[in-house]
C-alpha positions as CSV (number, residue, x, y, z in Angstrom):
1,M,124.3,102.6,129.2
2,I,121.2,102.2,131.4
3,L,119.5,105.1,129.7
4,I,120.2,103.7,126.3
5,A,118.8,100.3,127.3
6,L,115.6,101.9,128.6
7,L,115.2,103.9,125.4
8,V,115.7,100.8,123.2
9,L,113.1,98.9,125.3
10,M,110.6,101.7,124.8
11,S,110.8,101.5,121.0
12,P,107.8,99.7,119.4
13,S,109.5,99.3,116.0
14,L,112.7,97.7,117.4
15,A,110.7,95.4,119.6
16,R,109.1,94.0,116.4
17,G,112.4,93.7,114.6
18,R,111.3,96.2,112.0
19,N,113.0,99.3,110.6
20,L,111.4,102.6,109.6
21,T,112.3,102.3,105.9
22,D,110.4,99.0,105.8
23,I,107.3,101.2,105.3
24,F,108.3,101.7,101.7
25,R,108.8,98.0,101.0
26,N,105.6,96.9,102.8
27,E,102.7,99.3,103.3
28,L,103.7,101.3,100.2
29,A,104.9,98.4,98.0
30,N,104.8,98.7,94.2
31,L,104.6,102.5,94.2
32,E,108.3,102.9,93.3
33,L,109.0,104.6,96.6
34,E,111.6,102.0,97.8
35,P,114.5,104.1,96.3
36,V,113.3,107.1,98.4
37,G,113.5,105.1,101.5
38,D,117.0,103.9,100.7
39,A,118.0,107.5,99.9
40,L,116.7,108.7,103.3
41,A,118.5,106.0,105.1
42,K,121.8,107.0,103.7
43,T,121.5,110.8,103.9
44,V,119.3,111.8,106.9
45,A,121.9,111.4,109.7
46,S,124.4,113.7,107.9
47,A,121.8,116.5,108.2
48,Y,121.5,116.2,112.0
49,P,123.2,119.1,114.0
50,V,126.3,118.4,116.1
51,A,126.9,120.7,119.0
52,S,130.4,122.2,119.7
53,A,132.8,120.2,121.7
54,S,134.3,123.4,123.1
55,S,133.5,124.2,126.8
56,S,131.7,127.4,127.6
57,V,134.0,128.0,130.5
58,T,137.7,128.0,129.3
59,Y,141.2,128.9,130.4
60,V,142.7,131.6,128.2
61,Y,146.5,132.2,128.0
62,N,147.6,135.5,129.5
63,S,150.9,136.5,127.8
64,A,151.6,139.1,130.5
65,T,151.7,136.7,133.3
66,D,152.5,133.5,131.3
67,T,149.6,131.8,133.0
68,F,146.1,130.6,132.1
69,D,143.2,132.7,133.4
70,R,139.6,131.4,133.8
71,Q,137.4,133.1,131.2
72,T,133.7,133.3,131.7
73,H,132.9,136.5,129.8
74,V,132.5,135.1,126.3
75,L,130.9,131.6,126.5
76,G,131.3,130.5,122.9
77,P,128.9,129.2,120.2
78,I,126.7,126.1,120.4
79,F,127.6,125.3,116.8
80,G,131.2,126.0,115.7
81,E,134.4,125.5,117.6
82,R,136.8,128.0,119.2
83,A,140.5,127.5,119.8
84,E,140.4,127.9,123.6
85,T,140.7,124.7,125.7
86,I,138.9,123.9,129.0
87,G,142.0,123.7,131.1
88,E,144.1,120.8,132.5
89,R,142.1,118.3,134.6
90,Q,138.9,120.3,134.0
91,I,135.7,118.5,133.1
92,D,132.7,119.8,131.1
93,L,129.4,117.8,131.0
94,S,126.6,119.0,128.7
95,L,123.3,117.7,127.5
96,N,121.9,118.9,124.2
97,Y,118.4,118.5,122.8
98,S,117.5,119.2,119.2
99,Y,114.2,118.8,117.3
100,V,114.4,118.2,113.6
101,Q,111.4,118.1,111.3
102,F,112.5,117.7,107.7
103,T,110.2,119.5,105.2
104,S,112.0,119.5,101.9
105,I,114.7,117.8,99.8
106,N,116.4,119.8,97.1
107,G,113.6,122.4,97.2
108,Q,110.8,119.8,96.8
109,D,108.2,119.8,99.5
110,L,108.2,116.4,101.3
111,G,104.5,116.8,101.9
112,H,103.7,117.1,98.2
113,L,105.9,114.8,96.2
114,E,104.6,113.8,92.8
115,N,106.0,111.1,90.5
116,A,107.2,112.1,87.0
117,P,104.9,110.9,84.3
118,E,107.8,109.6,82.2
119,I,111.3,108.5,83.0
120,N,113.8,108.2,80.2
121,L,111.0,108.2,77.6
122,R,109.3,105.3,79.6
123,V,105.8,105.9,80.9
124,V,105.5,105.2,84.7
125,S,102.9,102.4,84.6
126,F,101.8,99.0,85.8
127,P,100.8,96.0,83.6
128,I,97.2,94.9,83.1
129,V,96.5,91.4,84.5
130,D,93.4,89.3,84.7
131,A,91.9,87.7,87.8
132,H,94.4,84.9,87.7
133,G,97.4,87.3,87.4
134,N,98.0,86.6,83.8
135,P,98.9,89.4,81.3
136,S,95.8,91.0,79.8
137,S,94.7,94.2,78.1
138,V,92.1,97.0,78.3
139,V,90.3,99.1,75.7
140,L,90.9,102.8,76.0
141,A,88.2,105.5,75.5
142,D,89.5,106.2,72.0
143,G,89.2,102.5,71.0
144,R,92.9,101.6,71.2
145,T,94.0,98.6,73.2
146,T,96.8,98.7,75.8
147,T,98.5,96.2,78.1
148,F,99.5,98.8,80.7
149,L,98.2,101.9,82.3
150,P,100.1,105.0,83.5
151,L,100.2,105.8,87.2
152,Q,100.1,109.1,89.1
153,V,101.3,109.0,92.7
154,H,101.2,111.9,95.3
155,A,103.4,111.1,98.3
156,D,103.3,112.8,101.7
157,L,106.4,112.1,103.8
158,G,106.9,113.1,107.4
159,V,110.5,112.7,108.7
160,E,111.3,113.8,112.3
161,A,114.0,113.2,114.9
162,Q,114.4,114.2,118.5
163,I,118.1,114.1,119.5
164,L,119.4,114.0,123.0
165,S,123.2,114.2,123.1
166,P,125.1,113.7,126.3
167,S,128.7,115.1,125.9
168,F,131.8,114.8,128.0
169,T,134.9,117.0,127.6
170,Y,138.1,116.6,129.6
171,G,141.2,118.8,129.6
172,V,144.1,116.3,129.4
173,T,146.7,119.2,129.4
174,P,146.5,123.0,129.2
175,N,146.4,122.6,125.4
176,L,144.6,119.3,124.8
177,D,140.9,118.6,125.2
178,V,139.2,115.3,124.4
179,N,135.4,114.9,123.9
180,L,132.9,112.0,123.7
181,T,129.4,112.6,122.4
182,I,126.7,109.8,122.2
183,P,123.5,111.0,120.5
184,L,120.3,109.2,121.6
185,L,117.5,109.5,119.0
186,R,113.8,109.0,118.7
187,T,113.1,109.0,115.0
188,F,109.7,109.0,113.3
189,L,108.7,108.3,109.7
190,R,105.2,108.8,108.2
191,A,104.4,108.0,104.6
192,K,101.1,108.3,102.7
193,A,100.7,107.7,99.0
194,T,97.6,108.3,96.8
195,S,97.7,106.7,93.4
196,Q,95.4,107.4,90.5
197,V,95.0,105.1,87.4
198,P,95.2,106.1,84.7
199,D,97.4,109.1,85.1
200,P,95.2,112.2,84.3
201,R,98.4,114.0,83.0
202,L,98.3,111.6,80.1
203,P,94.9,112.0,78.5
204,Q,95.7,109.6,75.7
205,F,95.3,106.8,78.2
206,A,91.8,107.8,79.4
207,L,89.5,104.9,80.0
208,K,85.8,104.5,79.1
209,E,83.5,105.7,81.8
210,G,82.8,103.1,84.4
211,D,85.8,100.9,83.5
212,P,86.9,99.0,86.7
213,N,90.5,99.6,85.9
214,Q,90.0,103.3,86.7
215,Q,90.6,103.7,90.4
216,T,92.2,105.8,93.2
217,L,94.0,104.0,96.0
218,T,95.6,105.3,99.2
219,K,98.3,103.5,101.1
220,S,99.9,104.7,104.3
221,G,102.2,103.7,107.2
222,R,104.0,105.2,110.1
223,E,106.7,104.0,112.4
224,S,109.0,105.3,115.2
225,A,112.2,104.0,116.7
226,V,114.5,104.8,119.6
227,G,118.2,104.1,119.8
228,A,121.8,105.4,119.8
229,G,123.2,107.3,116.8
230,D,126.8,107.5,115.5
231,L,129.3,107.7,118.3
232,L,131.6,110.8,118.0
233,L,135.1,111.1,119.5
234,R,136.8,114.5,119.2
235,A,140.1,116.0,120.3
236,K,141.4,119.6,120.1
237,Y,145.0,120.8,120.5
238,A,145.8,124.5,120.8
239,F,149.3,124.9,119.3
240,H,149.4,128.7,119.2
241,R,148.1,131.3,121.6
242,G,148.5,135.0,121.1
243,E,148.7,137.5,118.3
244,P,147.2,137.6,115.7
245,V,144.8,134.7,116.6
246,D,144.7,131.5,118.7
247,I,145.1,128.4,116.5
248,A,144.0,124.9,117.3
249,A,143.8,121.6,115.4
250,G,140.8,119.4,115.9
251,L,140.3,115.7,115.0
252,G,137.1,113.8,115.1
253,L,136.2,110.2,114.5
254,S,132.5,109.3,113.8
255,L,131.8,105.6,114.2
256,P,128.7,104.0,112.5
257,S,126.9,102.8,115.6
258,G,123.5,104.2,114.5
259,N,121.1,102.2,112.3
260,P,120.7,103.9,108.9
261,D,117.4,102.1,108.2
262,N,116.0,103.7,111.4
263,L,117.4,107.1,110.3
264,M,119.9,107.1,113.1
265,G,123.3,106.8,111.5
266,S,125.3,107.3,108.3
267,G,126.5,103.7,108.0
268,T,130.0,105.0,107.4
269,T,133.2,105.7,109.4
270,R,134.3,109.3,109.1
271,V,137.5,111.1,110.0
272,Q,137.1,114.8,110.6
273,P,140.3,117.0,110.8
274,T,139.6,120.7,111.5
275,L,141.6,123.9,111.6
276,I,140.2,126.2,114.3
277,L,141.0,130.0,114.6
278,S,139.5,132.3,117.2
279,R,140.6,135.2,119.5
280,V,138.9,137.1,122.4
281,F,139.1,140.8,121.9
282,L,138.4,143.4,124.6
283,D,137.3,140.6,126.9
284,R,133.8,140.5,125.3
285,I,133.9,139.5,121.6
286,E,135.4,136.4,119.9
287,P,135.4,135.9,116.1
288,L,136.0,132.4,115.0
289,L,136.7,130.5,111.8
290,N,136.7,126.7,111.2
291,L,137.9,124.9,108.2
292,G,137.4,121.1,108.2
293,F,137.1,118.0,106.2
294,D,134.7,115.1,106.7
295,L,136.5,112.1,105.2
296,N,134.2,109.2,104.3
297,C,136.4,106.2,104.9
298,N,133.9,104.0,103.0
299,D,133.8,106.2,99.9
300,V,136.3,109.1,99.7
301,G,134.3,110.6,96.8
302,S,131.4,111.3,99.1
303,S,133.6,113.3,101.6
304,I,132.5,116.8,102.7
305,F,134.3,120.1,103.2
306,R,132.9,121.9,106.2
307,W,133.4,125.4,107.4
308,A,132.0,127.8,110.0
309,A,132.5,131.6,110.4
310,G,131.0,133.9,113.0
311,A,131.5,135.5,116.4
312,T,130.3,135.3,119.9
313,A,130.0,138.3,122.2
314,Q,129.1,139.2,125.8
315,V,125.8,140.9,125.4
316,V,125.3,142.0,129.0
317,G,126.6,140.5,132.3
318,P,126.4,136.7,132.1
319,L,124.6,136.6,128.8
320,T,126.5,135.7,125.6
321,G,125.1,135.8,122.0
322,A,126.5,133.9,119.1
323,V,126.0,134.3,115.3
324,V,127.6,131.7,113.1
325,F,127.4,130.8,109.4
326,L,127.8,127.1,108.6
327,G,128.7,125.5,105.3
328,R,128.8,122.0,104.0
329,N,130.2,121.5,100.5
330,E,129.9,117.9,99.3
331,L,132.5,116.5,97.0
332,G,129.9,114.1,95.6
333,A,126.4,112.8,96.2
334,Q,126.1,111.1,99.6
335,T,124.6,108.0,98.1
336,D,124.3,106.3,94.7
337,P,122.0,108.1,92.2
338,I,118.5,106.7,92.0
339,E,118.4,104.6,88.8
340,A,114.8,105.6,88.0
341,P,114.1,108.9,89.7
342,F,110.3,108.7,89.8
343,F,110.0,111.2,92.7
344,L,113.5,112.8,93.3
345,Q,117.1,112.4,92.5
346,I,120.1,112.4,94.9
347,E,122.5,115.2,94.0
348,R,125.8,116.7,95.1
349,N,124.8,119.6,97.4
350,D,126.2,122.9,98.9
351,I,124.4,123.4,102.2
352,Y,124.4,126.7,104.0
353,D,122.9,127.5,107.4
354,F,122.7,130.4,109.8
355,S,123.0,129.8,113.5
356,I,121.9,132.3,116.2
357,G,121.9,131.5,119.9
358,F,122.4,132.7,123.5
359,R,124.2,131.2,126.5
360,Y,123.6,132.3,130.1
361,L,126.2,131.6,132.9
362,I,124.9,130.7,136.3
363,R,127.3,130.9,139.2
364,D,130.5,130.6,137.2
365,A,130.0,126.9,136.3
366,L,126.4,126.2,135.1
367,V,125.4,127.3,131.6
368,V,122.0,127.1,129.9
369,A,121.7,127.9,126.2
370,A,119.2,128.1,123.3
371,N,119.9,128.1,119.6
372,V,118.2,127.9,116.3
373,L,119.6,126.8,112.9
374,V,118.0,128.3,109.9
375,P,118.7,127.1,106.3
376,L,120.0,129.7,103.8
377,N,119.4,127.6,100.7
378,D,117.3,124.7,99.5
379,D,120.0,122.1,98.7
380,G,119.8,118.7,100.4
381,L,117.4,117.5,103.1
382,R,116.2,120.5,105.1
383,A,114.1,121.6,108.0
384,D,112.5,125.0,108.2
385,A,114.4,125.5,111.5
386,I,116.2,123.4,114.0
387,P,115.9,124.5,117.7
388,T,118.5,123.3,120.2
389,L,118.5,123.6,124.0
390,Q,121.6,122.9,126.1
391,V,122.5,122.5,129.8
392,E,126.2,122.5,130.6
393,Y,128.3,122.2,133.8
394,A,132.1,122.7,134.2
395,F,134.1,121.7,137.2
396,G,137.6,120.6,138.2
397,A,138.4,116.9,138.2
398,P,138.7,115.4,141.8
399,W,142.0,113.6,140.9
């Protein structure tokens, strides 16, 4: 709690009682970018990575001795879950850091967004007014008169997040683990828009040379914020150990403690049941499969089917490598469609990522790890790559 308080006090935007998305309503007002800010507020947090709740050091059931043996050969993935549990009265503390710099949305470069010249057969424009703000008109180069002029806007958006996630896992029984994860975020939003009047893509609205209504304007703003994201509670119960695979059931609860307008939270409560399959073979390789559902309690139609498939393996000595494919199939768009999509439209997405990482065990209890998430398609809000670092320590509870 002390760390959270210090981070909040360090945030200049929160100190002024201002949110990141206010940039679109203030500095970039009247450029039709407000819907983009609203869309970002409701979709950014769902694109942040969430590290596994599974401990690197686990206790694996030994059918020959009917006991649980400490397993440190295969350390498990950073993203994706495995069925093994940490062990009764065992504790795992981890600290994860991820850096996210979004570069595109649905294949469009966030640094080079351009408004559509027409929406639903209506020219994107602004009305002509006189010095007193009253409706007026202007004579075009071809002699025609118009009461409005079309507008071309080039937008350059920079959206970043640094995520520090302390995580606590406790083995309640040999088969039951519980986990608490509290993401702490520093988010940053930069927006610049250059508008040109009249729109050169519509030559029929060209003005006479020297007309004062012909102009190019640039508006910009930037803001950062620090605070807590959505609180995540997770539990995992291993209900089958042995051939052909170990099977566990996971249940997560994501609470909307993060501020969506500061790009820190989803603004929704989510329940996340998951079926987890995995099995260690030859003491050095562990395939895994996760099938889960992200139930949006505020809007069931915006729920998400999630899955992960891959494997971890002992590379050499205390070094484990992990390769996991991750999928997120949305049942519906994560927010309402933009009524007038001048720059982009919110769509239902199928999002696929590839995760590769390594974990290194130090003295049977301390683990350091590095991972990178790489997108496999263009759907949704995407970064070119998301690096993650982790430090983890497992030990027995003193009680």
